[in-house]
C-alpha positions in Angstrom: 2.0 -42.1 -149.0 3.6 -42.4 -145.8 7.3 -42.5 -144.7 8.4 -45.3 -142.7 11.7 -46.4 -141.3 12.3 -50.3 -140.7 15.0 -52.0 -138.9 15.8 -55.6 -138.9 18.2 -58.1 -137.1 19.5 -61.1 -139.2 20.9 -64.0 -137.5 25.0 -63.9 -137.4 25.6 -67.5 -138.4 25.2 -66.8 -142.2 27.7 -65.9 -144.9 28.0 -62.3 -146.2 26.1 -63.5 -149.4 23.1 -64.9 -147.4 22.8 -61.8 -145.4 23.1 -60.0 -148.3 20.5 -62.0 -149.9 17.8 -61.7 -147.0 18.6 -57.4 -147.3 17.3 -57.9 -150.9 14.7 -59.7 -150.2 13.1 -57.6 -147.8 13.9 -54.5 -150.2 12.1 -56.7 -152.9 8.9 -56.9 -150.8 8.8 -53.2 -150.5 9.1 -52.2 -154.1 6.9 -55.2 -155.2 3.9 -53.6 -153.3 4.2 -49.9 -154.2 6.6 -48.7 -151.9 9.6 -46.9 -152.7 13.1 -47.0 -151.1 14.4 -43.6 -150.0 17.3 -44.9 -148.0 19.0 -48.0 -147.1 21.8 -48.5 -144.6 23.8 -51.7 -143.6 25.3 -51.3 -140.0 27.0 -54.6 -140.1 27.7 -56.9 -137.5 26.7 -55.5 -133.6 26.7 -57.1 -130.5 22.9 -57.4 -129.0 21.9 -55.5 -125.7 20.5 -58.8 -124.6 20.7 -62.5 -125.7 18.0 -63.4 -128.5 17.5 -67.2 -129.5 21.1 -67.6 -128.0 22.8 -65.0 -130.2 24.7 -62.3 -129.0 25.5 -60.5 -132.4 23.6 -59.9 -135.6 23.6 -58.2 -139.0 21.6 -54.7 -138.5 20.0 -52.9 -141.6 18.0 -50.0 -141.9 15.3 -49.2 -144.7 13.6 -45.9 -145.0 10.6 -46.0 -147.3 7.4 -44.4 -148.3 4.0 -46.8 -149.2 0.9 -47.1 -148.0 -0.2 -48.6 -144.6 -0.9 -52.0 -145.6 2.7 -52.3 -147.0 3.8 -52.5 -143.6 1.7 -55.2 -142.6 3.0 -57.5 -145.7 6.2 -56.5 -144.8 6.0 -57.6 -141.1 4.3 -60.9 -142.0 7.5 -61.9 -144.4 9.9 -60.8 -141.2 8.2 -63.0 -138.8 7.9 -65.9 -141.9 11.6 -65.8 -142.2 13.6 -67.3 -139.3 16.8 -65.6 -140.3 15.3 -62.4 -139.0 15.8 -62.3 -135.5 13.9 -58.9 -134.6 12.7 -56.1 -136.6 11.0 -52.9 -135.8 8.8 -50.7 -138.4 7.6 -47.1 -137.6 5.9 -44.4 -139.7 7.8 -41.0 -139.4 6.2 -37.9 -138.9 7.5 -34.5 -140.2 10.0 -34.0 -137.9 11.7 -37.3 -138.2 11.6 -37.3 -142.2 13.4 -33.8 -141.6 15.9 -35.4 -139.1 16.6 -38.2 -141.6 17.3 -36.1 -144.4 19.7 -34.1 -142.3 21.7 -37.3 -141.3 21.6 -38.7 -144.6 23.3 -35.3 -145.7 25.8 -35.4 -143.0 26.8 -39.1 -143.8 27.1 -38.2 -147.4 29.5 -34.9 -146.6 31.6 -37.2 -144.2 31.9 -40.0 -147.1 32.9 -37.2 -149.5 35.8 -35.8 -147.6 
């Protein structure tokens, strides 16, 4: 099992319920194909660095998960098929990235407790 991190941007013309439906869909793709979600974050509506498909904002989502390499291919195929996703990036985490992610999650949870 490898550790992966994926970030995807959803088009801003959707309602909050539709945006959450898109996020749930891709989390379901991960779990249905033998992956386990380690962490998920919704970064909300943010400005894009440059216009994509004449849009200047998008809803950002981060999902950290573990799984086999074939899961990434399946996930990215689903991203390409869904017209609501305007950009995505998935990469394999090395041991240093996994360690950093754990520290970042611990730091965020400490801030939320305060």
